[in-house]
C-alpha positions as CSV (number, residue, x, y, z in Angstrom):
1,M,-16.4,7.3,-8.2
2,E,-16.0,8.7,-4.7
3,V,-12.9,10.4,-3.7
4,V,-12.3,7.9,-0.9
5,Q,-12.4,5.0,-3.5
6,I,-10.0,6.8,-5.8
7,V,-7.5,7.4,-2.9
8,A,-7.9,3.8,-1.9
9,I,-7.2,2.6,-5.4
10,V,-4.1,4.7,-5.6
11,L,-2.8,3.5,-2.2
12,A,-3.6,-0.1,-3.2
13,A,-1.6,0.4,-6.4
14,V,1.3,1.7,-4.4
15,G,1.1,-1.4,-2.1
16,A,1.1,-3.6,-5.2
17,L,4.2,-1.8,-6.5
18,N,5.8,-2.2,-3.1
19,W,5.2,-6.0,-3.2
20,G,6.6,-6.1,-6.8
21,L,9.8,-4.4,-5.6
22,V,10.0,-6.8,-2.7
23,A,9.7,-9.8,-5.0
24,L,12.0,-8.5,-7.7
25,A,14.6,-6.5,-5.8
26,R,14.1,-7.4,-2.2
27,F,13.6,-3.7,-1.6
28,D,10.8,-2.5,0.8
29,L,9.8,0.9,-0.3
30,V,7.6,1.5,2.7
31,A,10.5,0.7,5.1
32,F,12.7,3.0,3.1
33,I,10.1,5.9,3.2
34,A,9.4,5.3,6.9
35,G,13.0,5.9,8.0
36,G,15.5,4.2,5.7
37,M,15.1,0.9,7.6
38,K,16.4,-2.4,6.4
39,F,14.2,-4.9,4.6
40,G,11.6,-6.3,7.0
41,E,12.1,-3.8,9.8
42,V,9.1,-1.9,11.1
43,N,8.4,1.1,13.2
44,A,5.3,3.0,14.1
45,I,5.3,5.0,10.8
46,S,5.7,1.9,8.7
47,R,3.0,0.0,10.6
48,V,0.6,2.9,9.9
49,L,1.5,2.9,6.2
50,Y,1.1,-0.9,5.9
51,L,-2.3,-0.5,7.7
52,L,-3.4,2.3,5.4
53,V,-2.5,0.2,2.3
54,A,-4.4,-2.8,3.7
55,V,-7.5,-0.7,4.4
56,A,-7.2,0.8,0.9
57,G,-7.2,-2.7,-0.6
58,V,-10.4,-3.5,1.2
59,V,-12.0,-0.2,0.3
60,S,-10.9,-0.7,-3.3
61,L,-13.0,-3.8,-3.5
62,T,-16.1,-1.6,-3.1
63,A,-15.3,0.0,-6.4
64,I,-15.6,-3.2,-8.4
65,P,-19.5,-3.3,-8.6
66,Q,-19.4,0.2,-10.0
67,L,-17.1,-0.9,-12.8
68,T,-19.2,-3.7,-14.0
């Protein structure tokens, strides 16, 4: 598996964990990491993190054919 795909899978997993925390505890880990902001608030850093996780999710889909 390519390094890019591995990094993408890890970032996608972090994004999934973040959504789990949002659902269970109404805690946004990305907002917290990006400056201790309140739930739902965004700044430039959090937008970049959210974008990286979204791109990672798409790139992770390219690893599926290699697994089957």
